[in-house]
C-alpha positions as CSV (number, residue, x, y, z in Angstrom):
1,M,93.4,137.5,69.0
2,Q,95.0,134.1,68.6
3,S,94.8,132.3,65.3
4,L,93.2,128.9,65.0
5,S,96.6,127.2,64.7
6,E,97.8,129.0,67.8
7,R,94.8,127.8,69.8
8,K,95.4,124.2,68.6
9,E,99.0,124.4,69.7
10,M,98.0,125.8,73.1
11,K,95.6,123.0,73.8
12,W,98.3,120.4,73.2
13,F,100.7,122.5,75.3
14,A,98.0,122.5,78.1
15,L,97.8,118.7,77.8
16,L,101.5,118.2,78.0
17,V,102.0,120.6,81.0
18,V,99.1,119.0,82.9
19,M,100.5,115.5,82.2
20,A,103.9,116.7,83.5
21,G,102.3,118.0,86.7
22,V,100.3,114.8,87.2
23,F,103.5,112.8,86.6
24,L,105.3,114.7,89.3
25,S,102.6,114.5,91.9
26,T,102.2,110.7,91.4
27,L,106.0,110.3,91.3
28,D,106.1,111.9,94.7
29,S,103.4,109.6,96.1
30,G,105.0,106.5,94.6
31,M,108.4,107.4,96.1
32,V,107.4,108.6,99.5
33,N,105.2,105.6,100.2
34,I,108.1,103.2,99.5
35,A,110.4,105.4,101.7
36,I,108.2,105.3,104.8
37,P,109.7,102.2,106.4
38,T,113.2,103.7,105.8
39,L,112.2,107.1,107.3
40,M,110.5,105.3,110.2
41,R,113.7,103.6,111.1
42,Y,115.8,106.7,110.5
43,Y,113.8,108.9,112.9
44,R,112.9,105.9,115.1
45,L,109.2,106.5,115.0
46,P,106.1,104.2,115.2
47,I,104.2,103.8,112.0
48,E,101.4,106.2,113.1
49,E,103.9,109.1,113.4
50,A,105.9,108.1,110.3
51,E,102.8,108.1,108.2
52,Q,102.4,111.8,109.0
53,I,104.9,112.4,106.2
54,V,102.2,111.1,103.8
55,T,99.1,112.3,105.6
56,I,100.1,116.0,106.1
57,Y,100.8,116.2,102.4
58,L,97.4,114.7,101.6
59,L,95.6,116.6,104.4
60,T,96.9,119.9,103.0
61,I,95.7,119.0,99.5
62,T,92.3,117.9,100.7
63,I,91.6,121.0,102.8
64,T,92.7,123.6,100.2
65,L,91.5,122.0,96.9
66,V,88.1,123.6,96.6
67,F,89.6,127.0,97.6
68,W,92.2,126.8,94.8
69,G,89.5,125.6,92.4
70,R,87.4,128.7,93.0
71,I,90.5,130.9,92.8
72,A,91.3,129.3,89.5
73,D,87.9,130.2,88.2
74,R,88.6,133.8,89.0
75,K,92.3,134.3,88.2
76,G,92.8,131.8,85.4
77,L,93.5,128.1,85.4
78,E,97.0,128.5,83.9
79,N,98.1,131.0,86.6
80,I,97.1,128.7,89.4
81,Y,98.5,125.5,87.7
82,L,101.9,127.0,87.0
83,G,102.1,128.7,90.4
84,G,101.3,125.3,91.9
85,L,104.3,123.8,90.1
86,L,106.6,126.4,91.6
87,V,105.3,125.9,95.1
88,F,105.6,122.2,94.8
89,S,109.2,122.6,93.7
90,M,109.9,124.9,96.7
91,G,108.4,122.3,99.1
92,A,110.6,119.5,97.5
93,W,113.8,121.7,98.0
94,L,112.8,122.4,101.6
95,S,112.4,118.7,102.2
96,F,115.8,118.1,100.8
97,F,117.4,120.6,103.2
98,S,115.3,119.6,106.2
99,G,117.0,118.4,109.3
100,G,114.5,117.4,112.0
101,F,111.3,115.5,111.5
102,S,109.2,118.6,112.3
103,F,110.8,120.7,109.5
104,L,110.3,117.8,107.1
105,L,106.5,117.8,107.9
106,F,106.5,121.6,107.3
107,S,108.2,121.0,103.9
108,R,105.6,118.4,103.0
109,F,102.9,120.9,103.9
110,I,104.4,123.4,101.3
111,Q,104.5,120.6,98.7
112,G,100.9,119.8,99.5
113,L,99.9,123.4,98.7
114,G,101.6,123.2,95.3
115,A,100.1,119.8,94.5
116,S,96.6,121.1,95.5
117,M,96.9,124.1,93.1
118,M,97.8,121.7,90.3
119,M,95.1,119.2,91.1
120,A,92.4,121.8,91.4
121,S,93.1,123.4,88.0
122,G,94.6,120.6,85.8
123,P,91.5,118.6,84.8
124,A,89.6,121.9,84.3
125,L,92.4,123.1,82.0
126,I,91.9,120.0,79.9
127,K,88.1,120.4,79.9
128,I,88.2,124.0,78.5
129,S,91.0,123.2,76.0
130,F,89.3,120.3,74.2
131,P,85.8,119.5,72.9
132,V,83.6,117.8,75.5
133,K,83.1,114.8,73.1
134,N,86.8,113.9,73.5
135,L,87.0,114.6,77.3
136,G,87.1,110.9,78.3
137,R,89.9,110.2,75.8
138,N,92.0,113.1,76.9
139,L,91.5,112.4,80.6
140,G,92.5,108.8,79.7
141,I,95.7,110.2,78.1
142,V,96.4,112.1,81.3
143,G,96.0,108.7,83.0
144,I,99.1,107.6,81.2
145,A,101.1,110.3,83.0
146,T,99.6,109.0,86.3
147,A,100.7,105.5,85.4
148,C,104.2,106.6,84.5
149,G,104.6,108.5,87.8
150,L,103.3,105.6,89.8
151,L,105.4,103.1,87.9
152,T,108.6,105.2,88.0
153,G,108.2,106.3,91.6
154,P,108.7,102.9,93.4
155,L,111.5,101.9,90.9
156,V,113.4,105.2,91.3
157,C,112.9,105.3,95.0
158,G,114.2,101.8,95.4
159,Y,117.3,102.7,93.4
160,L,117.9,105.9,95.3
161,L,117.5,104.3,98.8
162,N,119.9,101.5,97.8
163,H,122.6,103.9,96.6
164,F,122.0,107.3,98.3
165,L,120.4,108.9,101.4
166,W,116.6,109.3,101.5
167,K,117.0,113.0,100.9
168,S,117.9,112.3,97.3
169,I,114.2,111.6,96.6
170,F,113.4,115.3,97.2
171,L,116.4,116.5,95.3
172,L,115.1,114.7,92.2
173,L,111.6,116.1,92.7
174,G,112.9,119.6,93.2
175,L,115.0,119.6,90.1
176,V,112.3,118.1,87.8
177,S,109.4,120.2,89.1
178,L,111.5,123.4,88.7
179,I,112.4,122.6,85.1
180,V,108.8,121.8,84.3
181,S,107.5,125.0,85.9
182,L,109.9,127.2,83.9
183,L,109.0,125.5,80.7
184,G,105.3,125.9,81.5
185,F,105.7,129.6,82.1
186,L,107.4,130.0,78.7
187,L,104.7,128.0,76.9
188,F,101.8,129.9,78.6
189,R,103.2,133.4,78.9
190,S,100.5,134.8,76.5
191,Q,97.7,132.9,78.2
192,L,98.8,134.2,81.6
193,H,98.2,137.7,80.4
194,H,94.8,137.1,78.7
195,R,93.2,135.1,81.5
196,T,93.8,137.2,84.5
197,N,90.8,138.3,86.5
198,L,88.3,136.2,84.5
199,Q,85.7,136.5,87.2
200,P,86.0,139.8,89.2
201,E,83.1,138.9,91.6
202,S,83.6,138.9,95.3
203,F,85.1,135.8,96.8
204,D,83.2,133.6,99.3
205,W,85.6,133.9,102.3
206,G,83.0,132.9,104.8
207,G,82.3,129.6,102.9
208,S,86.0,129.1,102.4
209,F,86.8,129.3,106.1
210,C,83.8,127.0,107.0
211,W,85.0,124.5,104.4
212,V,88.5,124.4,105.7
213,A,87.1,123.9,109.3
214,I,84.8,121.1,108.1
215,V,87.5,119.1,106.3
216,A,90.2,119.6,109.0
217,L,87.9,118.7,111.9
218,G,86.4,115.8,110.0
219,L,89.8,114.3,109.3
220,N,90.9,115.0,112.9
221,I,87.9,113.0,114.1
222,L,88.8,110.1,111.8
223,Q,92.5,110.1,112.7
224,S,92.0,110.3,116.5
225,V,88.9,108.0,116.7
226,N,90.9,105.3,118.7
227,Q,92.6,107.9,120.9
228,T,89.7,110.2,121.8
229,G,87.4,109.7,124.8
230,F,83.6,109.5,124.3
231,I,83.0,113.1,125.7
232,A,85.7,114.6,123.5
233,F,84.5,112.7,120.5
234,G,80.9,114.0,121.1
235,I,82.1,117.6,121.4
236,K,84.1,117.4,118.2
237,L,81.1,115.8,116.4
238,T,78.7,118.5,117.7
239,V,81.0,121.3,116.6
240,L,81.4,119.7,113.1
241,I,77.6,119.5,112.7
242,L,77.2,123.2,113.8
243,I,79.9,124.3,111.3
244,L,78.1,122.3,108.5
245,V,74.8,124.1,109.3
246,V,76.5,127.5,109.1
247,F,78.3,126.5,105.9
248,V,75.0,125.5,104.2
249,H,73.4,128.8,105.3
250,V,76.4,130.8,104.0
251,E,76.5,129.0,100.7
252,R,72.8,129.4,100.1
253,S,72.9,133.2,100.7
254,T,76.1,133.8,98.7
255,V,75.9,134.9,95.0
256,H,79.1,133.1,94.1
257,P,79.5,130.2,96.6
258,I,82.8,128.3,96.8
259,L,80.8,125.0,96.7
260,P,77.9,125.0,94.1
261,L,75.2,123.4,96.3
262,S,72.8,123.4,93.4
263,L,74.9,120.7,91.7
264,I,75.3,118.5,94.8
265,G,71.7,117.3,94.6
266,N,72.3,115.9,91.1
267,R,72.7,112.2,91.0
268,Y,75.6,112.2,88.5
269,Y,77.4,114.7,90.8
270,W,77.1,113.1,94.2
271,V,77.6,109.6,92.9
272,G,80.8,110.6,91.0
273,V,82.2,112.4,94.0
274,T,81.3,109.7,96.5
275,T,82.7,106.8,94.5
276,A,85.9,108.8,93.8
277,G,86.5,109.0,97.5
278,F,85.8,105.3,98.1
279,S,88.0,104.3,95.1
280,F,91.0,106.1,96.4
281,L,90.4,105.0,100.0
282,S,90.8,101.4,98.9
283,L,93.8,102.1,96.6
284,F,95.7,104.0,99.3
285,S,95.0,101.4,101.9
286,V,96.9,99.0,99.7
287,L,99.7,101.4,98.9
288,V,100.2,102.0,102.6
289,L,100.1,98.4,103.9
290,I,101.7,96.3,101.1
291,P,105.2,97.8,101.4
292,F,105.2,96.8,105.1
293,Y,104.0,93.3,104.2
294,L,106.8,93.0,101.6
295,D,109.3,94.4,104.0
296,Y,108.5,92.7,107.3
297,V,106.9,89.4,106.1
298,L,108.7,88.6,102.8
299,H,111.9,90.5,103.8
300,F,112.2,92.3,100.4
301,S,114.9,95.0,99.9
302,S,113.9,98.6,99.1
303,K,114.6,97.9,95.5
304,Q,112.5,94.8,95.4
305,I,109.6,96.6,97.1
306,G,109.8,99.3,94.5
307,L,109.7,96.8,91.6
308,A,106.8,94.9,93.2
309,M,104.7,98.0,93.7
310,M,105.1,98.9,90.0
311,A,102.5,96.2,89.4
312,V,99.7,98.5,90.8
313,P,100.0,101.3,88.1
314,G,101.4,98.9,85.4
315,T,97.9,98.3,83.9
316,L,97.2,102.1,83.9
317,V,99.3,102.6,80.8
318,L,97.0,100.4,78.7
319,L,93.7,100.5,80.4
320,S,93.4,104.3,81.2
321,P,93.3,105.5,77.6
322,T,91.1,102.6,76.7
323,A,88.6,103.3,79.5
324,G,88.5,107.0,78.4
325,F,87.8,106.0,74.8
326,L,85.0,103.6,75.9
327,Y,83.5,106.3,78.1
328,D,83.1,108.5,75.0
329,K,81.2,105.6,73.3
330,I,79.1,104.0,76.1
331,G,79.1,106.3,79.1
332,A,80.3,105.8,82.7
333,K,77.7,103.7,84.6
334,Y,78.9,100.2,83.7
335,L,82.5,101.0,83.2
336,T,83.0,102.6,86.6
337,S,81.0,99.9,88.4
338,F,83.0,97.2,86.7
339,G,86.3,98.9,87.7
340,L,85.2,99.1,91.3
341,L,84.2,95.4,91.3
342,V,87.6,94.4,90.0
343,S,89.3,96.4,92.8
344,C,87.0,94.8,95.3
345,L,88.0,91.3,94.1
346,A,91.7,92.2,94.1
347,L,91.4,93.4,97.8
348,A,89.7,90.2,98.7
349,G,92.6,88.3,97.2
350,L,95.2,90.4,98.9
351,S,93.5,89.9,102.3
352,G,94.3,86.2,101.9
353,L,98.1,86.6,101.5
354,S,100.4,84.8,103.9
355,A,104.2,84.4,104.5
356,D,104.2,81.6,101.9
357,S,102.3,83.4,99.1
358,S,103.8,83.3,95.6
359,V,105.4,86.5,94.4
360,W,103.6,86.1,91.1
361,W,100.3,85.8,92.8
362,I,101.0,88.9,94.8
363,L,102.0,90.8,91.6
364,S,98.8,89.6,89.8
365,L,96.6,90.9,92.6
366,L,98.4,94.2,92.7
367,A,98.0,94.5,88.9
368,A,94.3,93.7,89.2
369,M,94.0,96.4,91.8
370,G,95.5,98.9,89.4
371,A,93.4,97.6,86.5
372,G,90.2,98.3,88.5
373,Q,91.3,101.9,89.3
374,S,92.3,102.4,85.7
375,I,88.8,101.4,84.4
376,F,87.1,103.6,87.0
377,L,89.1,106.8,87.1
378,S,88.8,108.7,83.8
379,P,85.2,107.7,83.0
380,N,84.1,108.8,86.5
381,S,85.9,112.2,86.2
382,A,84.6,112.8,82.7
383,S,81.0,111.9,83.7
384,V,81.0,114.8,86.2
385,L,83.2,117.4,84.4
386,S,81.3,117.1,81.1
387,K,78.0,118.1,82.7
388,V,79.0,121.4,84.4
389,G,79.4,124.8,82.9
390,D,82.8,126.6,82.6
391,G,81.9,128.9,85.5
392,C,81.9,126.0,87.9
393,I,84.6,123.8,86.2
394,G,87.4,124.8,88.6
395,A,85.3,124.3,91.7
396,T,84.1,120.9,90.4
397,A,87.6,119.8,89.6
398,G,88.5,120.8,93.1
399,I,85.6,118.9,94.6
400,L,86.5,115.7,92.7
401,A,90.1,116.1,93.7
402,T,89.1,116.7,97.3
403,A,87.0,113.5,97.3
404,R,90.0,111.6,95.9
405,N,92.4,113.0,98.4
406,F,90.0,112.7,101.3
407,G,89.8,109.0,100.3
408,M,93.6,108.8,100.4
409,V,93.8,110.4,103.8
410,V,91.0,108.2,105.2
411,G,92.5,105.2,103.5
412,A,95.9,105.7,105.1
413,T,94.4,106.5,108.5
414,L,91.9,103.6,108.4
415,A,94.5,101.1,107.3
416,T,96.8,102.0,110.2
417,V,93.9,102.2,112.7
418,L,92.4,98.9,111.7
419,F,95.8,97.2,111.5
420,S,96.6,98.5,115.0
421,Y,93.2,97.3,116.3
422,F,93.7,93.8,114.8
423,S,97.3,93.5,115.9
424,V,97.9,92.4,119.5
425,N,101.5,93.7,119.5
426,G,100.7,97.2,118.1
427,L,102.6,98.9,115.4
428,M,106.1,99.6,116.8
429,L,107.8,98.0,113.9
430,L,111.3,99.4,114.6
431,S,113.1,96.1,114.0
432,K,112.3,93.3,111.6
433,S,113.5,90.7,114.1
434,D,110.8,91.8,116.6
435,V,107.9,91.2,114.3
436,D,105.5,88.3,115.0
437,T,104.9,87.3,111.4
438,A,101.8,85.2,112.1
439,Q,100.1,88.1,114.0
440,F,101.2,90.5,111.3
441,V,99.5,88.4,108.6
442,I,96.3,88.1,110.6
443,A,96.0,91.8,111.2
444,F,96.9,92.5,107.6
445,G,94.3,90.2,106.2
446,A,91.5,91.4,108.6
447,T,92.3,95.0,107.6
448,L,92.0,94.4,103.9
449,K,88.8,92.4,104.3
450,C,87.2,95.5,105.9
451,I,88.5,97.7,103.0
452,A,87.2,95.2,100.4
453,A,83.7,95.6,102.0
454,L,83.9,99.3,101.5
455,S,85.0,98.9,97.9
456,L,81.9,96.7,97.3
457,S,79.7,99.4,98.7
458,A,81.3,101.9,96.2
459,C,80.5,99.5,93.4
460,L,76.8,99.4,94.4
461,I,76.7,103.2,94.7
462,S,78.2,103.6,91.2
463,L,75.3,101.6,89.7
464,L,73.0,104.4,90.8
465,R,74.6,107.0,88.5
466,D,72.5,108.4,85.6
């Protein structure tokens, strides 16, 4: 048996290791988004294909999150989390040694598996390590790691792209993640032994396969909506509905379902999950489009783009812990709704940018976007995690993370699809000299206006929470 002092030490070790993993995953996102224009020109690809470097990573995470969450409930949260760190490191090393574009995509798939394992078990690890009354505060502290990763990513990426090859990004990620995973195994070696086979019940393989098919087919429909004929679209949609029907039947008849359907009907649950998806949809639309605006309209260097994008997570450092503390005092309803409203107003402001916009105005709007996300994120997660039992905590963390990553994938896809639709000249942005700046600004503004409307919808939905 562990002593009281040992348990106290372990909970802080858990917080530190989770923060390190969150830092790495957000560092990856921050760096790779900034590197997309460089990779696009390196491989001579249109933006739709270049964005696969981001979307395959997010798609892998989105499809497998609930699976890993349920596995974590059975095999121990620490086991899955630390295993995820190792797999993430392996994917980064494979990306560093990749030659062609196809192998780079495969490497990003491996990284996505590792990130999925961490995201599915990290928040749950915090929930079981600390009292529920402090959950908002501790998730807010984890938000600092999120902010540091997002802040550091663009800055480090800009420096690396200016002085080294783009592969140096993945060299850095591989080294840091390997070191963190080894330290984590040393810190948790006793926990890894005690928490094996926590839930020996049979695993819901039928539900798992249905879930993977639902998420994969749903995202395929979204990503190919402007390239698929009416008949093919109808067939895909029919198949998706049939799989959904089978999935619901399987989950209702399974003793230990991968997705706790009994929780989905609760208002706090579906509102929290839905708004999480919409929140990250709007955030990722900005993270995808703004670097292109800064590159092709304002002609920023990679370093300048990295510095400018630091404004988005800059407010997270201050506001995320504050939002978590306020949640512990006043609850989630008004905090989350206000945060989404701030994001909506920031998107509306960004949609009005032009070739003559002030850099300080742009930075202010990006900071406001980050502020809205900061106010929303930790109270929303805490409002859901605090109300479920430990038997479903891994699955719930996986569902929340699935919603966020589904929002990221849809955001990246929707941003490029809408931009392509509103742009007369398409998206073959292989040379800065070929870009029609006026047309780019029109398409950019129209796209963000559509995203702002979706963000407003999320704000209204958030007001429905208990």
